[in-house]
C-alpha positions in Angstrom: 0.7 3.4 -7.1 2.6 6.3 -5.6 6.4 6.2 -5.6 9.3 8.6 -5.1 10.0 8.3 -8.8 6.7 10.2 -9.4 8.0 13.1 -7.4 11.4 13.1 -9.1 9.7 13.1 -12.5 7.3 15.9 -11.5 10.2 18.0 -10.2 12.0 17.6 -13.4 9.0 18.7 -15.4 8.5 21.8 -13.2 12.1 22.8 -13.5 12.2 22.3 -17.3 12.1 25.8 -18.8 11.4 24.5 -22.3 7.9 23.2 -21.2 5.1 25.7 -21.2 3.0 25.7 -18.0 -0.4 27.1 -17.2 -1.1 27.9 -13.6 -4.4 28.9 -12.0 -5.3 29.7 -8.4 -8.6 28.5 -6.9 -10.4 29.5 -3.7 -12.5 26.7 -2.0 -15.4 27.6 0.2 -17.2 25.3 2.6 -20.5 25.9 4.4 -22.9 23.7 6.3 -26.4 23.1 5.0 -28.8 20.5 6.4 -26.2 18.9 8.6 -23.8 18.4 5.7 -20.9 20.4 4.2 -21.3 22.0 0.8 -18.1 22.9 -1.2 -17.7 25.3 -4.0 -14.7 26.1 -6.1 -14.0 29.7 -7.3 -11.4 31.1 -9.6 -10.2 34.3 -11.3 -7.5 35.3 -13.6 -4.0 35.5 -12.1 -1.1 37.8 -13.2 2.0 36.1 -14.6 4.1 37.0 -11.5 1.5 35.3 -9.2 1.6 32.2 -11.4 5.4 32.1 -11.2 5.4 32.3 -7.4 2.8 29.5 -7.2 5.0 27.4 -9.4 8.0 28.2 -7.2 6.1 27.1 -4.1 5.4 23.7 -5.7 9.1 23.3 -6.7 10.3 24.2 -3.2 7.9 21.7 -1.6 8.9 18.9 -3.9 12.6 19.7 -3.4 12.2 19.6 0.3 10.3 16.3 0.1 13.1 14.8 -2.0 15.8 16.1 0.4 14.1 14.7 3.5 14.0 11.3 1.9 10.9 10.3 3.7 9.4 6.9 3.0 6.2 6.7 1.0 3.4 4.6 2.4 -0.3 4.1 1.9 -2.6 6.3 4.0 -3.3 4.9 7.4 -6.3 6.5 9.2 -4.7 5.4 12.5 -1.4 7.2 11.9 -1.8 10.9 12.3 2.0 11.7 12.3 3.9 13.3 9.4 6.8 10.9 9.6 6.0 9.5 6.2 4.6 10.8 2.9 1.3 9.1 2.8 -0.7 8.6 -0.3 -4.3 7.7 -1.1 -6.3 7.3 -4.3 -8.4 10.3 -5.2 -11.5 8.2 -5.8 -11.3 7.1 -2.1 -11.7 10.7 -0.9 -15.1 11.8 -2.1 -14.7 15.6 -1.5 -11.4 15.6 -3.3 -13.0 14.0 -6.3 -15.7 16.6 -6.3 -13.3 19.5 -6.0 -10.9 18.1 -8.6 -13.7 17.8 -11.1 -14.4 21.5 -11.0 -10.6 22.3 -11.2 -9.6 19.9 -14.0 -12.7 20.5 -16.1 -12.5 24.3 -15.8 -16.0 24.7 -14.5 -15.3 26.5 -11.3 -17.4 29.5 -10.5 -16.1 33.1 -10.9 -14.6 34.4 -7.7 -16.5 37.3 -6.1 -15.1 39.4 -3.3 -18.1 39.5 -1.0 -19.0 38.9 2.6 -20.4 35.4 1.9 -17.3 34.3 0.2 -15.0 35.6 2.9 -17.0 33.9 5.7 -16.9 30.5 4.0 -13.3 30.4 2.7 -11.8 27.0 3.6 -8.8 26.2 1.5 -7.1 27.1 -1.7 -5.7 25.1 -4.6 -3.3 25.6 -7.4 -3.5 23.8 -10.7 -0.3 23.6 -12.8 -0.8 22.2 -16.3 2.3 20.5 -17.7 1.9 19.2 -21.2 -1.2 17.0 -21.0 -0.9 16.4 -17.2 -2.1 18.4 -14.2 -0.6 18.9 -10.8 -3.0 20.3 -8.2 -1.8 21.3 -4.8 -3.8 22.3 -1.7 -3.4 24.5 1.4 -5.8 24.9 4.3 -6.8 28.5 4.6 -7.2 30.7 7.7 -9.6 33.5 7.8 -7.0 35.6 9.5 -5.1 35.7 6.3 -7.7 37.8 4.6 -7.5 41.6 4.8 -10.6 43.3 3.5 -10.3 46.7 2.0 -10.8 49.4 4.6 -9.6 47.1 7.4 -8.8 49.5 10.2 -5.6 47.7 11.5 -3.9 47.3 8.1 -2.0 50.0 6.3 -0.2 49.9 2.9 3.3 51.5 2.4 3.8 52.7 -1.1 5.9 55.5 -2.6 7.0 56.7 0.8 3.5 56.9 2.2 1.3 54.9 4.5 -2.3 54.5 3.4 -5.3 52.3 3.9 -5.5 49.2 1.7 -7.8 49.8 -1.3 -8.4 46.2 -2.3 -8.9 42.9 -0.5 -5.7 41.1 0.2 -5.2 37.4 0.4 -2.1 36.0 1.9 -0.6 32.9 0.2 2.1 31.2 2.3 4.9 28.8 1.3 3.3 25.6 2.6 1.7 22.8 0.8 -0.5 20.3 2.7 -1.1 17.8 0.0 -1.0 17.5 -3.8 -2.7 15.4 -6.5 -0.7 13.8 -9.2 -1.5 10.7 -11.3 -4.8 10.2 -9.6 -3.3 10.0 -6.1 -3.1 12.4 -3.2 0.3 12.8 -1.6 -0.1 13.9 2.0 2.5 16.1 3.8 0.3 17.5 6.5 -2.0 14.7 7.8 -4.2 16.9 9.9 -4.8 19.6 7.3 -5.4 17.0 4.6 -8.3 15.6 6.7 -9.6 19.1 7.4 -9.5 20.3 3.8 -11.5 17.3 2.5 -13.7 16.7 5.6 -12.1 13.3 5.7 -12.9 13.0 9.4 -16.5 12.6 8.4 -15.7 9.4 6.6 -14.2 7.7 9.8 -17.0 9.2 11.9 -19.4 7.1 9.8 -17.2 4.0 10.1 -17.4 3.9 13.9 -21.1 2.9 13.8 -20.3 0.0 11.5 -17.6 -1.2 13.9 -19.9 -1.0 16.9 -22.5 -3.0 15.0 -19.9 -5.6 14.0 -18.8 -5.9 17.6 -22.3 -7.2 18.6 -21.2 -10.7 17.6 -19.0 -10.6 20.8 -21.1 -11.4 23.8 -18.3 -10.6 26.3 -18.5 -6.9 25.5 -20.8 -4.4 27.3 -22.0 -2.8 24.1 -24.1 -0.1 25.7 -21.1 1.2 27.8 -18.7 1.0 24.9 -20.9 3.0 22.6 -21.3 5.6 25.4 -17.6 6.0 25.8 -16.8 6.2 22.1 -19.5 8.5 20.8 -18.0 11.7 22.2 -14.3 10.8 21.5 -13.0 11.4 18.0 -9.8 9.5 18.7 -11.8 6.3 19.5 -13.9 6.8 16.4 -10.7 7.0 14.4 -9.5 3.8 16.0 -12.8 2.0 15.2 -12.4 3.1 11.5 -8.9 1.6 11.5 -10.2 -1.5 13.1 -12.8 -2.0 10.3 -10.1 -1.5 7.7 -7.7 -3.8 9.4 -10.2 -6.6 9.8 -8.2 -8.5 12.4 -10.8 -7.9 15.1 -12.8 -10.9 13.9 -10.0 -13.2 15.3 -10.4 -11.9 18.9 -12.7 -14.1 20.9 -13.0 -13.8 24.7 -9.9 -15.9 25.4 -7.7 -13.9 23.0 -8.9 -10.6 24.5 -8.5 -11.8 28.1 -5.0 -13.2 27.3 -3.9 -9.9 25.8 -5.2 -7.9 28.8 -3.2 -10.1 31.1 0.1 -10.4 29.1 0.3 -6.6 28.4 -0.8 -5.5 31.9 -3.7 -3.4 30.6 -5.5 -3.3 33.9 -8.9 -4.0 32.4 -11.2 -6.1 34.7 -12.0 -9.5 33.3 -14.6 -11.9 34.7 -13.4 -15.3 33.7 -16.3 -17.2 35.3 -19.0 -15.2 33.3 -16.6 -14.6 30.3 -17.2 -10.9 30.4 -14.9 -7.8 30.1 -16.0 -5.2 32.6 -15.2 -2.0 30.7 -14.7 1.3 32.5 -14.4 4.6 30.5 -10.7 4.9 31.3 -10.1 1.5 29.7 -12.0 1.9 26.4 -9.0 3.3 24.4 -6.8 0.5 25.6 -9.5 -2.0 24.9 -10.0 -0.9 21.3 -6.3 -1.2 20.6 -6.6 -4.9 21.2 -8.9 -5.2 18.2 -6.6 -3.3 16.0 -3.7 -5.6 16.8 -1.7 -2.8 18.4 -0.1 -5.0 21.0 2.8 -7.0 19.6 5.8 -8.9 20.7 9.4 -8.8 19.3 10.4 -12.1 17.7 14.0 -11.6 18.9 13.8 -9.9 22.3 10.4 -11.3 23.2 9.6 -7.9 24.6 6.0 -6.8 24.3 5.2 -3.4 22.7 2.3 -1.2 21.8 2.7 -0.4 18.1 0.2 1.8 16.3 2.0 2.3 13.0 2.2 -1.2 11.7 3.4 -1.4 8.1 3.7 -4.6 6.2 5.8 -3.0 3.6 7.2 0.5 2.7 8.6 2.0 -0.5 
């Protein structure tokens, strides 16, 4: 499992000048085919000074992580903040496993500077080989960071002259969204991590499973709930979290009705017919019940809404 000691060890290895390191840059493309995304990994030889700069970015990122002293915790689909360094096993992120296979096994395709590649650029990755281990870090790419040769609004200043750029230019910034070490993904930028690996598709699939599981509850208007959820990505994310949490199975009508009353949720409940009359404005609050988001302090007895519930942190 991930721990801050992994980061300290990794930082020590990167800073050790006696250890030879091999660094390669990879461009990752993504395009849609038959309602699914197809990824491809491309690479080319990098000059030594480029490799050194890529290594420096990794060191700076790890140093910042260490300085901030953020807590490490297992990835929570319902927590989209960057308050913690979250981690998840590589084999739980299918796209990451696919991309990593091409990078680690050196079977990426040769990079070609053509219109098709430019239009599908999605992210880039850097592999740093240290002894027999490999660090791979990722950054979401923006098409605006590519300057194609002959670009009318770009000029090059060299030897006291302004001229048009003669080669395609790719801008690499100083940020790292996530990195893979010891078979785990360490996440610094939650949003971009999900974007890079299309992870949102995984929780989009889960919401259907949750709606199906809810059919055991006769007090829910299933048709209305499905209508409210299917166009709301935040509610789909919540349903995925509910399925992972598993607490929803403990919520019968009486538990739901009691939570609505005690927390003043304003959702209409028909006690006689044992039905919850769900309006669209209520569906998000309603789903939070099933994820155990409404809690009470044992000391003050004050009731709270708590999304980021962690049983233990490192």
